[in-house]
The first five atom37 places (N, CA, C, CB, O) and aatype in JSON, in Angstrom:
{
  "aatype": [7, 12, 3, 3, 3, 3, 14, 14, 2, 19, 19, 16, 15, 9, 15, 1, 8, 6, 10, 16, 0, 19, 0, 5, 1, 3, 10, 10, 8, 17, 10, 2, 5, 16, 10, 5, 16, 3, 18, 7, 5, 9, 16, 3, 19, 2, 3, 7, 9, 0, 8, 10, 5, 9, 10, 3, 0, 9, 17, 14, 0, 15, 15, 19, 14, 10, 8, 1, 10, 2, 13, 8, 14, 1, 16, 1, 3, 3, 1, 6, 1, 2, 10, 1, 19, 19],
  "atom_mask": [
    [1, 1, 1, 0, 1],
    [1, 1, 1, 1, 1],
    [1, 1, 1, 1, 1],
    [1, 1, 1, 1, 1],
    [1, 1, 1, 1, 1],
    [1, 1, 1, 1, 1],
    [1, 1, 1, 1, 1],
    [1, 1, 1, 1, 1],
    [1, 1, 1, 1, 1],
    [1, 1, 1, 1, 1],
    [1, 1, 1, 1, 1],
    [1, 1, 1, 1, 1],
    [1, 1, 1, 1, 1],
    [1, 1, 1, 1, 1],
    [1, 1, 1, 1, 1],
    [1, 1, 1, 1, 1],
    [1, 1, 1, 1, 1],
    [1, 1, 1, 1, 1],
    [1, 1, 1, 1, 1],
    [1, 1, 1, 1, 1],
    [1, 1, 1, 1, 1],
    [1, 1, 1, 1, 1],
    [1, 1, 1, 1, 1],
    [1, 1, 1, 1, 1],
    [1, 1, 1, 1, 1],
    [1, 1, 1, 1, 1],
    [1, 1, 1, 1, 1],
    [1, 1, 1, 1, 1],
    [1, 1, 1, 1, 1],
    [1, 1, 1, 1, 1],
    [1, 1, 1, 1, 1],
    [1, 1, 1, 1, 1],
    [1, 1, 1, 1, 1],
    [1, 1, 1, 1, 1],
    [1, 1, 1, 1, 1],
    [1, 1, 1, 1, 1],
    [1, 1, 1, 1, 1],
    [1, 1, 1, 1, 1],
    [1, 1, 1, 1, 1],
    [1, 1, 1, 0, 1],
    [1, 1, 1, 1, 1],
    [1, 1, 1, 1, 1],
    [1, 1, 1, 1, 1],
    [1, 1, 1, 1, 1],
    [1, 1, 1, 1, 1],
    [1, 1, 1, 1, 1],
    [1, 1, 1, 1, 1],
    [1, 1, 1, 0, 1],
    [1, 1, 1, 1, 1],
    [1, 1, 1, 1, 1],
    [1, 1, 1, 1, 1],
    [1, 1, 1, 1, 1],
    [1, 1, 1, 1, 1],
    [1, 1, 1, 1, 1],
    [1, 1, 1, 1, 1],
    [1, 1, 1, 1, 1],
    [1, 1, 1, 1, 1],
    [1, 1, 1, 1, 1],
    [1, 1, 1, 1, 1],
    [1, 1, 1, 1, 1],
    [1, 1, 1, 1, 1],
    [1, 1, 1, 1, 1],
    [1, 1, 1, 1, 1],
    [1, 1, 1, 1, 1],
    [1, 1, 1, 1, 1],
    [1, 1, 1, 1, 1],
    [1, 1, 1, 1, 1],
    [1, 1, 1, 1, 1],
    [1, 1, 1, 1, 1],
    [1, 1, 1, 1, 1],
    [1, 1, 1, 1, 1],
    [1, 1, 1, 1, 1],
    [1, 1, 1, 1, 1],
    [1, 1, 1, 1, 1],
    [1, 1, 1, 1, 1],
    [1, 1, 1, 1, 1],
    [1, 1, 1, 1, 1],
    [1, 1, 1, 1, 1],
    [1, 1, 1, 1, 1],
    [1, 1, 1, 1, 1],
    [1, 1, 1, 1, 1],
    [1, 1, 1, 1, 1],
    [1, 1, 1, 1, 1],
    [1, 1, 1, 1, 1],
    [1, 1, 1, 1, 1],
    [1, 1, 1, 1, 1]
  ],
  "atom_positions": [
    [[180.99, 69.13, 103.91], [181.57, 69.71, 102.98], [181.02, 69.68, 101.75], [0.0, 0.0, 0.0], [180.16, 68.79, 101.8]],
    [[181.04, 70.27, 100.4], [180.27, 70.05, 99.54], [181.04, 69.22, 98.47], [179.7, 71.25, 99.15], [182.27, 69.31, 98.38]],
    [[180.25, 68.35, 97.62], [180.73, 67.45, 96.77], [181.01, 68.51, 95.37], [179.6, 66.11, 96.6], [180.65, 69.67, 95.17]],
    [[181.7, 67.69, 94.67], [182.28, 68.46, 93.23], [180.64, 68.23, 92.42], [184.06, 67.37, 92.19], [180.32, 69.08, 91.59]],
    [[179.92, 67.35, 92.64], [178.76, 67.59, 91.47], [177.59, 68.33, 92.16], [178.14, 66.07, 90.78], [176.5, 68.41, 91.58]],
    [[177.76, 68.82, 93.26], [176.72, 69.62, 93.97], [176.82, 71.09, 93.05], [177.12, 69.81, 95.81], [177.85, 71.62, 92.64]],
    [[175.56, 71.51, 92.88], [175.46, 72.69, 92.08], [175.91, 74.2, 92.92], [173.88, 72.71, 91.56], [175.59, 74.56, 94.05]],
    [[176.55, 74.7, 92.16], [176.72, 75.98, 93.1], [176.0, 76.68, 93.5], [177.28, 76.76, 92.81], [174.95, 76.64, 92.87]],
    [[176.01, 77.47, 94.4], [174.83, 78.41, 95.05], [174.77, 79.38, 94.23], [175.01, 79.01, 96.49], [175.83, 79.94, 93.95]],
    [[173.71, 79.77, 93.7], [173.23, 80.97, 93.01], [172.31, 81.8, 93.63], [172.69, 80.66, 91.88], [171.19, 81.39, 93.94]],
    [[172.74, 83.09, 93.86], [172.1, 84.17, 94.46], [171.52, 85.11, 93.51], [172.97, 84.82, 95.32], [172.22, 85.87, 92.84]],
    [[169.95, 85.04, 93.44], [169.56, 85.98, 92.46], [168.63, 86.88, 93.27], [168.87, 85.32, 91.15], [168.0, 86.52, 94.26]],
    [[168.63, 88.07, 92.74], [167.57, 89.3, 93.43], [166.54, 89.51, 92.58], [168.23, 90.84, 93.68], [166.62, 90.03, 91.47]],
    [[165.35, 89.0, 93.24], [164.22, 89.45, 92.51], [163.27, 90.41, 93.5], [163.41, 88.13, 91.94], [163.19, 90.2, 94.71]],
    [[162.58, 91.47, 92.85], [162.03, 92.24, 93.41], [160.46, 91.7, 93.87], [162.18, 93.34, 92.61], [159.99, 90.81, 93.16]],
    [[159.8, 92.09, 94.78], [158.51, 91.22, 95.09], [157.5, 91.95, 93.86], [157.83, 91.44, 96.99], [156.59, 91.22, 93.47]],
    [[157.59, 93.25, 93.28], [156.92, 93.26, 92.16], [157.1, 92.38, 91.01], [157.04, 94.31, 91.8], [156.14, 91.87, 90.44]],
    [[158.19, 92.21, 90.69], [158.57, 91.06, 89.97], [158.07, 89.64, 89.88], [159.58, 90.95, 90.25], [157.64, 89.01, 88.92]],
    [[158.28, 89.24, 91.4], [157.64, 88.16, 91.52], [156.0, 87.93, 91.47], [158.1, 87.81, 92.58], [155.53, 86.8, 91.34]],
    [[155.14, 89.18, 91.57], [154.04, 89.4, 91.5], [153.47, 89.31, 89.96], [153.93, 90.54, 92.17], [152.6, 88.62, 89.41]],
    [[154.22, 90.16, 89.61], [154.13, 89.79, 87.92], [154.05, 88.38, 87.3], [155.37, 90.28, 87.24], [153.15, 88.05, 86.52]],
    [[155.1, 87.53, 87.72], [155.45, 86.3, 87.44], [154.2, 85.58, 87.77], [156.69, 85.84, 88.14], [153.59, 84.91, 86.93]],
    [[153.75, 85.73, 89.19], [152.52, 85.09, 89.67], [151.17, 85.41, 88.61], [152.25, 85.69, 91.25], [150.54, 84.62, 87.9]],
    [[151.04, 86.67, 88.77], [149.94, 86.97, 88.04], [150.11, 86.56, 86.37], [149.69, 88.5, 88.3], [149.09, 86.28, 85.74]],
    [[150.91, 86.55, 85.96], [150.78, 86.16, 84.36], [150.63, 84.45, 84.6], [152.44, 86.71, 83.23], [149.83, 83.85, 83.88]],
    [[151.35, 83.77, 85.54], [151.02, 82.22, 85.46], [149.47, 82.16, 85.76], [151.95, 81.24, 86.63], [148.85, 81.57, 84.88]],
    [[148.61, 82.69, 86.92], [147.57, 82.61, 87.12], [146.4, 83.1, 85.97], [147.62, 83.12, 88.21], [145.23, 82.71, 85.92]],
    [[146.97, 83.91, 85.21], [146.31, 84.24, 83.96], [146.21, 83.11, 82.91], [147.02, 85.38, 83.36], [145.17, 82.67, 82.42]],
    [[147.43, 82.73, 82.66], [147.37, 81.97, 81.66], [146.72, 80.59, 82.19], [148.72, 81.9, 81.03], [146.09, 79.87, 81.41]],
    [[146.91, 80.23, 83.59], [145.81, 78.79, 83.99], [144.24, 79.18, 83.74], [145.92, 78.29, 85.92], [143.39, 78.41, 83.28]],
    [[144.01, 80.59, 84.17], [142.32, 80.89, 84.1], [142.15, 80.73, 82.61], [141.7, 82.6, 84.68], [141.13, 80.15, 82.22]],
    [[142.94, 81.13, 81.81], [142.52, 81.26, 80.16], [142.32, 79.93, 79.79], [143.69, 81.96, 79.09], [141.37, 79.69, 79.05]],
    [[143.14, 78.89, 80.21], [142.98, 77.68, 79.76], [142.17, 76.96, 80.43], [143.99, 77.11, 79.64], [141.5, 76.14, 79.8]],
    [[142.03, 77.05, 81.62], [140.94, 76.33, 82.41], [139.5, 76.9, 81.79], [141.11, 76.67, 84.17], [138.73, 76.09, 81.26]],
    [[139.26, 77.84, 81.84], [137.73, 78.36, 81.65], [137.84, 78.8, 79.87], [137.28, 80.03, 82.93], [136.87, 79.36, 79.36]],
    [[138.92, 78.54, 79.12], [139.04, 78.61, 77.85], [138.29, 80.54, 77.43], [138.1, 77.03, 77.19], [137.39, 80.93, 76.68]],
    [[139.06, 81.08, 78.18], [138.68, 82.01, 78.13], [139.99, 83.2, 77.44], [138.1, 82.09, 79.44], [141.04, 82.64, 77.12]],
    [[139.95, 84.49, 77.26], [140.97, 85.31, 76.78], [141.26, 86.71, 77.69], [140.57, 85.65, 75.33], [141.6, 87.81, 77.26]],
    [[141.04, 86.36, 78.87], [141.49, 87.52, 79.56], [142.98, 88.1, 79.25], [141.38, 87.19, 80.97], [143.93, 87.35, 79.02]],
    [[143.04, 89.38, 79.28], [144.48, 90.16, 78.54], [145.2, 89.99, 79.75], [0.0, 0.0, 0.0], [146.36, 89.59, 79.72]],
    [[144.6, 90.28, 80.82], [145.48, 91.06, 82.21], [144.35, 90.56, 83.46], [145.62, 93.33, 82.06], [143.18, 90.2, 83.46]],
    [[145.32, 90.74, 84.42], [144.75, 90.01, 85.82], [143.76, 90.84, 86.05], [145.73, 89.86, 87.18], [142.71, 90.27, 86.32]],
    [[143.71, 92.17, 86.04], [142.76, 93.1, 86.49], [141.47, 93.06, 85.61], [143.38, 94.47, 86.5], [140.63, 93.89, 85.95]],
    [[141.07, 92.15, 84.37], [140.13, 92.07, 83.76], [139.08, 91.14, 84.37], [140.53, 91.81, 82.62], [137.87, 91.13, 84.15]],
    [[139.9, 90.27, 85.29], [139.2, 89.08, 86.04], [138.26, 89.82, 87.01], [140.3, 88.03, 86.9], [137.68, 89.04, 87.76]],
    [[137.94, 91.21, 87.22], [137.26, 91.73, 88.15], [135.9, 91.84, 87.87], [137.75, 92.82, 88.46], [135.1, 92.5, 88.53]],
    [[135.61, 91.11, 86.75], [133.97, 91.01, 86.26], [133.27, 89.72, 87.18], [133.84, 90.57, 84.28], [132.04, 89.66, 87.22]],
    [[133.89, 88.95, 87.73], [132.88, 88.06, 88.72], [132.67, 86.67, 87.94], [0.0, 0.0, 0.0], [132.19, 85.73, 88.57]],
    [[133.01, 86.52, 86.59], [132.35, 85.82, 85.7], [133.52, 84.67, 86.07], [132.09, 86.5, 84.07], [133.11, 83.6, 86.52]],
    [[134.93, 84.85, 85.9], [135.95, 83.48, 86.15], [135.8, 83.1, 87.62], [137.73, 83.8, 85.83], [136.25, 82.0, 87.95]],
    [[135.12, 84.01, 88.73], [135.1, 83.37, 90.1], [134.02, 82.27, 89.76], [134.66, 84.48, 91.44], [134.42, 81.11, 89.6]],
    [[132.8, 82.52, 89.65], [131.82, 81.58, 89.48], [131.95, 80.11, 88.52], [130.82, 82.39, 88.99], [131.51, 78.99, 88.76]],
    [[132.74, 80.62, 87.37], [132.88, 79.5, 86.63], [134.01, 78.54, 87.56], [133.36, 79.94, 85.04], [133.95, 77.32, 87.64]],
    [[134.9, 79.28, 88.14], [135.8, 78.09, 89.13], [135.11, 77.26, 89.89], [136.73, 78.67, 90.19], [135.26, 76.04, 89.92]],
    [[133.91, 78.26, 90.88], [133.31, 77.63, 91.66], [132.85, 76.57, 91.12], [132.54, 78.24, 92.19], [133.17, 75.49, 91.61]],
    [[132.04, 76.63, 90.03], [131.07, 75.66, 89.33], [132.17, 74.52, 88.66], [130.02, 76.55, 88.02], [131.73, 73.44, 88.24]],
    [[133.09, 74.73, 88.62], [134.1, 73.61, 87.76], [134.32, 72.9, 89.33], [135.94, 74.38, 86.71], [134.22, 71.68, 89.25]],
    [[134.52, 73.26, 90.39], [134.93, 72.66, 91.79], [133.81, 71.8, 92.18], [135.21, 73.8, 92.97], [133.91, 70.58, 92.27]],
    [[132.51, 72.62, 92.45], [131.38, 72.07, 92.63], [130.0, 72.11, 91.54], [131.13, 72.62, 93.78], [129.04, 72.87, 91.47]],
    [[130.39, 70.96, 90.76], [129.54, 71.39, 89.56], [127.9, 70.95, 90.24], [130.09, 70.37, 87.89], [126.95, 71.53, 89.7]],
    [[127.63, 70.12, 91.22], [126.38, 69.88, 91.86], [125.69, 70.75, 92.7], [126.47, 68.92, 92.5], [124.62, 70.45, 93.22]],
    [[126.46, 72.15, 92.91], [126.12, 72.98, 93.83], [125.12, 73.86, 93.37], [127.16, 73.59, 94.29], [124.61, 74.58, 94.23]],
    [[124.67, 73.98, 92.04], [123.87, 75.14, 91.54], [124.19, 76.44, 91.89], [122.64, 75.03, 91.89], [123.47, 77.28, 92.41]],
    [[125.73, 76.53, 91.42], [126.16, 77.96, 91.1], [125.38, 78.65, 90.11], [127.53, 78.01, 90.63], [125.16, 78.1, 89.03]],
    [[124.85, 79.99, 90.42], [123.87, 80.4, 89.47], [124.55, 81.36, 88.39], [122.68, 81.1, 90.24], [124.31, 82.57, 88.3]],
    [[125.39, 80.68, 87.62], [125.78, 81.13, 86.18], [124.72, 82.03, 85.42], [126.02, 79.83, 85.29], [125.04, 83.16, 85.05]],
    [[123.74, 81.63, 85.25], [122.68, 82.23, 84.8], [122.06, 83.67, 85.05], [121.94, 81.47, 85.08], [121.36, 84.41, 84.36]],
    [[122.68, 83.79, 86.51], [122.66, 85.2, 86.93], [123.78, 86.43, 86.41], [122.77, 85.07, 88.37], [123.71, 87.63, 86.68]],
    [[124.79, 85.73, 85.6], [125.77, 86.75, 85.21], [125.74, 87.39, 84.22], [126.79, 86.42, 85.14], [125.13, 86.95, 83.25]],
    [[126.35, 88.52, 84.18], [126.22, 89.43, 82.41], [127.46, 88.77, 82.28], [126.23, 91.6, 82.09], [128.42, 88.92, 83.04]],
    [[127.41, 87.85, 81.06], [128.95, 87.64, 80.59], [129.71, 88.65, 79.7], [129.04, 86.39, 79.81], [130.89, 88.56, 79.36]],
    [[128.81, 89.66, 79.37], [129.41, 90.82, 78.71], [129.19, 92.42, 79.3], [128.85, 90.74, 77.29], [128.62, 93.37, 78.75]],
    [[129.9, 92.32, 80.71], [129.61, 93.46, 81.51], [130.21, 94.71, 80.58], [130.32, 93.3, 83.07], [131.24, 94.58, 79.92]],
    [[129.45, 95.88, 80.63], [130.14, 97.14, 79.93], [130.57, 98.07, 80.81], [129.26, 97.89, 79.0], [131.57, 98.76, 80.6]],
    [[129.81, 98.16, 81.91], [129.95, 99.42, 83.11], [130.42, 98.58, 84.54], [128.14, 100.37, 83.43], [130.11, 97.41, 84.75]],
    [[131.25, 99.44, 85.5], [131.17, 99.02, 86.62], [130.27, 98.63, 87.32], [131.53, 99.56, 87.08], [130.5, 97.88, 88.27]],
    [[128.91, 99.08, 86.98], [127.61, 98.65, 87.83], [127.5, 96.87, 87.34], [125.93, 99.78, 87.25], [127.17, 95.94, 88.08]],
    [[127.84, 96.81, 86.03], [127.58, 95.44, 85.66], [128.6, 94.44, 86.29], [127.6, 95.32, 84.16], [128.18, 93.38, 86.75]],
    [[129.79, 94.73, 86.32], [130.76, 94.13, 86.74], [130.56, 93.8, 88.57], [131.99, 95.05, 86.23], [130.74, 92.7, 89.11]],
    [[130.24, 94.82, 89.12], [129.63, 94.92, 90.52], [128.44, 94.01, 90.69], [129.18, 96.37, 90.84], [128.45, 93.24, 91.64]],
    [[127.61, 94.03, 90.0], [126.42, 93.07, 89.89], [126.7, 91.6, 90.04], [125.76, 93.24, 88.57], [126.12, 90.73, 90.7]],
    [[127.76, 91.58, 89.23], [128.23, 90.24, 88.81], [129.07, 89.98, 90.26], [129.23, 90.21, 87.19], [129.1, 88.8, 90.59]],
    [[129.55, 90.62, 90.89], [130.39, 90.28, 91.97], [129.58, 89.9, 93.01], [131.28, 91.31, 92.36], [130.01, 89.03, 93.76]],
    [[128.17, 90.51, 93.29], [127.58, 90.4, 94.3], [127.1, 89.02, 94.36], [126.7, 91.34, 94.38], [126.85, 88.42, 95.41]],
    [[126.98, 88.53, 93.15], [126.41, 86.85, 92.67], [127.2, 85.99, 93.35], [126.56, 86.36, 90.97], [126.82, 85.08, 94.08]],
    [[128.5, 86.37, 93.02], [129.71, 85.76, 93.9], [129.81, 85.7, 95.43], [130.87, 86.49, 93.58], [130.8, 85.21, 95.97]]
  ]
}
């Protein structure tokens, strides 16, 4: 049986899309705080910069080639070159 002080069962309905949006927002917030960046949306992370900065933070002695990144990519080709470094 259920004790009087047990919380009631609450059934909520959340769509996969809503859950994904929350997860992306949380990830973006964590990235911006950790890397001291200002990405506006998760799709902005497609420049490859955050990926290598995280690897560099995890393995600082591993010679992650941050010097090979274009930190101000303006074109798709710039972003793709950064991703190839990853």
